[in-house]
C-alpha positions as CSV (number, residue, x, y, z in Angstrom):
1,S,103.8,119.1,82.7
2,F,104.5,121.4,85.7
3,M,106.9,121.7,89.2
4,G,106.9,124.2,91.7
5,M,104.3,125.1,94.5
6,V,101.7,122.5,94.0
7,I,99.7,123.2,97.1
8,W,98.5,126.1,95.4
9,G,98.1,124.3,91.8
10,L,97.9,126.0,88.3
11,P,94.5,128.1,88.7
12,N,95.4,129.7,85.2
13,F,95.3,126.5,83.6
14,G,92.2,124.5,84.9
15,P,89.8,122.9,85.7
16,F,91.8,119.6,85.5
17,D,90.1,116.2,84.7
18,R,93.1,114.7,86.7
19,I,95.5,115.8,89.1
20,I,98.4,113.6,90.2
21,V,100.2,114.9,93.4
22,T,103.8,112.9,93.9
23,A,104.7,114.2,97.5
24,G,102.9,113.7,100.5
25,A,100.8,116.1,101.9
26,P,99.2,116.8,105.9
27,F,95.5,117.0,103.9
28,V,94.1,117.6,100.2
29,P,94.6,121.5,99.6
30,E,91.5,123.2,99.1
31,P,93.0,125.0,95.8
32,L,93.7,121.6,94.3
33,K,90.2,120.5,95.0
34,D,88.7,123.6,93.8
35,Q,90.8,123.0,90.3
36,L,89.2,119.7,89.4
37,K,86.2,119.5,87.3
38,P,83.4,117.9,87.8
39,G,83.9,114.2,87.4
40,G,87.7,114.8,87.6
41,L,90.1,112.8,89.9
42,M,92.8,113.3,91.9
43,V,95.6,111.1,93.5
44,I,97.3,112.3,96.3
45,P,99.1,110.8,99.4
46,V,97.9,112.6,102.7
47,G,99.2,112.2,106.0
48,D,102.4,113.0,108.4
49,T,105.8,112.8,107.1
50,N,106.4,109.6,108.4
51,N,103.5,107.6,106.7
52,Q,100.6,109.0,104.3
53,V,97.5,107.2,103.0
54,M,97.1,107.0,99.1
55,T,93.8,108.7,98.6
56,T,91.8,109.1,95.3
57,V,89.7,112.4,95.4
58,K,86.5,112.4,92.9
59,K,84.9,115.6,92.7
60,Q,80.7,114.6,91.6
61,N,79.3,116.4,88.6
62,D,77.2,118.5,91.5
63,S,80.7,119.2,92.6
64,K,80.5,117.4,96.3
65,I,83.7,115.7,96.7
66,Q,84.2,111.7,97.4
67,N,87.4,110.5,99.2
68,T,88.9,106.9,98.8
69,E,91.8,105.3,100.5
70,H,93.9,103.1,99.2
71,G,96.3,102.1,101.8
72,D,99.7,103.2,103.4
73,F,102.9,104.8,101.8
74,I,105.6,107.1,102.4
75,F,106.3,109.9,100.2
76,V,108.4,112.8,100.2
77,P,106.8,115.9,101.5
78,L,105.0,118.6,99.5
79,L,106.8,121.5,100.1
80,D,105.2,124.3,101.5
81,N,105.6,126.2,104.9
82,K,102.2,127.0,105.8
83,A,100.8,123.2,105.3
84,W,103.5,121.8,107.3
85,G,103.4,124.4,110.0
């Protein structure tokens, strides 16, 4: 397991079958989508600092992205000055 600026992911170690993000993000970061293998799955809470929606992101075998929402949650924010403005 790794810790750090998760918004950039770990491009030197990917692509990944699974990614789990345990902090809220205002959007699904493109670098994380890029690091999913075709058929890969990411779980990430997406929204503002007061409310996020648990979201699964699946990269289809044709590399198209499919998002599915699973309800409201509140997580600590993802740390990145650029993400939150």
